[in-house]
N, C-alpha and C positions, 0 to 999 in steps of 0.2 A: 269416734269409733267404735262398735259392736261388738267388732270379732277381729282377733289376731290374724294376719296375715297367712297363717297355712292353712284358715279357714275359708278364703275368699274365694268367690264362685270363678272357675274357668269355663270357656270352652262351651257354654251354656247346661254342662250339667254336671261337670266338675269340682271339684273342690283342688286347690293347690297343693295341699299335703297328700293326694291321691298319687303326686307324681315320682317320689322320692319312694314311697310304700311300694308302688307299683313294682319300681325299677326294684327293688328289693324280693320281693313274689318272683320274678319273672329271672333274676339270676339264682334264685333256690336260696334265698335268704327270709327265713321266715321265724325269726326271734328279734323281735322288732321295739325297744323303749323309746316311747315321746316322751320328751322332756317339753312341758307345757308351762306356761307363767300368768299371760295376761289375756284379758277377754277370751274366755276359754271357753265357756258353755257353748256354744253353735260347732268350735272342731270338736268336741268332747261328744256330743251326739252324734255326730257323723262318724266320727270311727268308733262308736259303741254299737251303732247301728249298721255298719258294713263291714269290718273287719274280724268277720266270727268264724277261726279257722275249725279244722276237723280237731276235735278232741285230740284224738289217735296219733295225730302228727306231730305235735309239741309244738306247733307253730302260735303264736302271740301278735298282738298290737298290744304292749303295755303302756297305762298313761302315767308320768310320774309329774305330778305337778310340784309348785315348790311347798314346800310342806315346814313347819315349824319344829328342829329338833335341837335337843339339849346345846349342840356346838352353833345353832343357829338359828336366828329367828326370823329372817329378812327374806326380802327376794331373791332369786338368781340373780348373782351382779353380771352374769354374761356369761356366752356359751362353755367356757372351760368351767367357770365356778359352777354351770347347771351340771356337767358330765362328773364335776367331782363330787359334789353331792348326793350322786346317785350310784357311784362308784360300788356300795355296797348292796345296790341290785343288784348289780352284774354279778357278783361273786358267788351267786345262789347258783348260777349256769355255767358250767365249764367250754371255758373258750381261751384261744391262744392270741386272736386278734376280734380288735374292736374297728369298727369300720362311722365314721364318724357323720349325716350330711345334717344338710339344712332345709326347710320345710317350706322357703320359699323362691325355688326356682323351678324354671321350666326346663328338661330335657330328657333325653332316655338313653341310659349307660349300663352297659353289661357289669354290672360289681367282679363278677367271677374276674375279667381281665387286672384291673387295679389291685385286685388279692394276688393273682400268679404272680405278676413284678413283684408286688414287694417282696414275697418268697423266694424269690428268684435273684433277685438281688440280696437278699441278707437286709433287708430295712429292717430299720428301728420304727421307720416313720414314713409311709409316701403319701405324698401331698396331689391329687387331682390337679392338673395344670393344662388351660387354654391359650393357645397364642393368640394373641390380639392384637392390632395393630396400633403403635405408638400414637398415634390419633386418638384413641381410644380406651387409654387405660386409667383415664381418671376416674378415682375411687376405688380402684381395686388393689390387690396384694399382688408383687411380682417377685420371681424368686429367678436366682442367678444360678444357671446348671451346667454344668461338666458337659463332653460329647456322651456319655456314660450315663447320664441324666441324674446323676448326683448334686443335691443342692449345694451352692457352696453360699450362698448369700440369700437372705428373704429382708424385703421392704416395705412394709405396708403401707398403703397410698403415696408414693410415690410424687412430690410436686418438681423439682428440682431437674431441669432437664440433664443437667450432666450427669445425674444420677439415672435419669433412665436411660438415659443411652449406654451408661455401663451395665444395664439389667438387657440388654439386646440378646437373641438370639446369636451366637455364632453360624457363620456360612454353611459348616457341614451339618449342623442340626438344622439348618434352614430347608436342608437340601434334603432330609430324611422324612420330611414332611410332605403331606399329599397335596397340600396348597401352595402357590408360590407366587402372592401377591409384589408389588414392586415396595410397597413401605416397610420399612422394617417392623420385626414384631417383638413382643415380651411373653413368656409365660406369666399370663395370671391364676392366682390360685380360685380356683371354684369352690373352696371354702368343704369340700367332700378330704375326709381323713381316713388312712388307716393306723392304728397305733399297734404294734405289740402291746399283750396286755400288760406286762410288767414296767416296760418303760413307759406305758401312760398313766401308771399309779404315780410313777417318780416325777414325770413332767407335772403332775400337778398334786405335787407334794410342798404345795405353797399357796402365796393367798395371789394369783395371777388368774382373772377373771379372762381373759381372750385368746384365744388362739393367734389367731394372724398375729395380732400385737404384740404379743408377752410370749406366751408359748414357744411357737416354733422358732424364733430368735433365738431365745435362750439355751435351744436346744444345736443351733448351729457348733459344728465343730467337737459336739461331747456327744451323738448319736448318728447313727447313719441316717442319712435323711434323701429320700429319692425323689423326683417327679415321674408320675403317669402321664403322658401327653393325651390329650383328648381332644379329637377333630370335628364334631358331631356340633348339633347345636345346642346352646345352653345360654339362659337368660336367667338373669337374677332380677326377679319380681320385686325392688328395692322400691318404689314410687310409682305414683298414681301416673305419669307417663309411660314408666314402664310396663304396666299391669295393661297401661290400655292399646298401645301400639301391638303387644306381643298376642294379645286378643284379637284384635284386627287381623294379624298377619294372618290367625287360622284360620280366615273367610278367605286366601287367596284361593286361586285352582292348584297352585303345587305348594302350601304351606311349609315354612322351613321345620316346622314341628308335627308329625303324622302322627295323630291318633288312628290311623287306621291301618296301624300293620297289625296283623294278623298273630307275627310268631312274638307280639312283645304288648298284650292288653295294657290300657288305664284301665284299673278296677277304679269301682265308685259305688257309691248307694243305690240298692234295687228299687226304683220307686214304684214300682208297677203303673205306672200313668199311660192316657191313652195316648193315641198319637195324636199330632199336631195339624190341626184343620187351617191350611190358607184358599181363603177365599178372592180371588179377582184381585190380586198383588201383582206388584213391579218387582221383580226383587231381582237383585244384581250384587253378587258374592256374598250371602249370607248364611250364616251357620245359624239355626233354632232348633231348640233344646224340645224334649216332651211336654207333652201337654199345653202346646202352645194354641193360641186363635187371633189370628190376623186376619182382618176385611179390609178389602179393597185401599189397601197401603201402597210406598213406595218406599223401599229399603234399599240402601247404598253403602254395601260394606257396613257390614251388623252382623252383632252376636246378639242371640236372645235366648233368654235363659229360660230353665224350667219354667210353665206356667203364665208365659207372658201373653198379657193381650194386649192390642194395637185395636185402635175403633176407625173407622171410617177416613179416607180424606187424610190418615197421617203421613207425613214425608218425615224419614230420618237416614242421615249421613253420618257416617263415622260414627255409629253409636252403640252401646254396649248396654242392654236391656237384661240384668240378672233375672227379674221376671218374679216370684212369690212363692212364697213356703204353702201357699192353702189356697183352696177354691172358696171363694162366696156361693152361698145358699143362694137361692132365688129372693128368699122373704130378706137376709140379709144387704141384696142393693138395692131392694124396695125400699127398708127401711133407711139403708143410706142416703138414697135419693131422694127421697123428702126433706131429707136433712141439710142436702146441698153438695153431700160428700160423693166426691167422684168414685167410679170404679176400680179396683186394682189393674194398675198398669197405667197405659198411656190411652186418654180420649181421641175423640173425636177432630179431625181438623187441625193435628200438631205440627208444629216445623221444627226440629229439632236436630242440633250440628253437633259433631265433638263432645259426646257428653257421655257420660255413663250413671243408669238410672241403677240406685243398687233396690234389693230384695223391696216388696210390700211398699213401693210408693204407689202415689195416687195423684195422675196427672190429669187435669180437667180438662176440657175441649177448648179451642183454638190456643191453645200454648203455644208461645215459640219462646227456644233458648239458643244459645250458643256462645260459645267464651271470647268469639274473633272480639278482637279493639279492648278487652275488658284487662282490668289487674288481675292477678293472682287474687283473693281473697272474700269475705262471706257476704253473701247477698242477699234478699229477701225469701221468707219462707223457709230457710236455712240451707240456700242452696250455695256451695262452696266452689271457688274456680282455682284449681290449683295445678301445676305447671302446664297451664296452659288446656286443659281439662276442667269442663262444666260438671260437678256433680250433683246429682241429688241423692240425697243419704238416706239412709232403707227408713224404709217409714213415713217419710216427709210427703204431704198432701199439699201440692201445687194447683190454688184454684184455677179455674177458668180463666181463660184471655191474660193469663199472666205473660211479661214480656222481659225478656232479661238476655 
């Protein structure tokens, strides 16, 4: 991996980190701290080149990387540890509340609503919660709430059916929700927290490293914890499969996440690329990023990132092509061709299914790629199959005629 999850390209032209930052901007929140640690170079470049606020408005996106201090010389040990180590930086600015977000989730939320609920309830901590069917709550933190939404219990990633059953929503709470499926539901934590400033300092005056596993359970019965129920689309992009499916869903006629909402735009880098050029193609349910060139190809349920290149006679089905960071000059292409190095992107007469092609990959002519019938693992030329999805890593060269 050459980048952290928040820096992963999304929907042809965005990065995952654009989602929480855009939600903040659209909610009128413009003092944003980004706590970073592993493989952050591309993330830092994106943030520094994108989010430059008006100097007179007081807004900023400030990158706070893990650093050595007199108290600690190691990496962040978890989300709570990261926030603890940076409290000193937050104190520079006047504030009463702290909103803590994740950088690898896809959702649209007006944070004013959770902040208003927090104040109205007289809460010390408010946790954004989404109703999830019992059959789909694996790997999530679940909470038990009373009818006034006060949190009485919190269990991180429970597996015992009896415990899960005890955390299901009460009939009165179910009746208050917009949707009413037949299956019982639990309230799952979205990893979005609002803390009173002093409560956050007290909650982190220890060695706890994780909010869901340690900090939140430690506050039960000691502080006033409330849930804020969110019933919109939310996806935790924590696995290759989740990332793959969330991207392909965006190619649907009515995708679960709407990038076309004029009232709440998603912001990203202004790259000043030319319009994409599509020549004699069969295209069905496809998102195409700026500056792409696609010629005489067949595409079904695909997402093409910026500067994507597809040669003639190529067929893609259920494929994410992340594109390229640059265009090759004519001289570079000629020199590479003389060495047998393919053009950036996908060559001619390729057949690729259920795959993710990372940035700056070079796929030669006549290549066939598919994960079907193959186990997860590493294959020729650095190609990986994970969660049943074939992945061509960033910058990898796949020679012409390769069959996987």
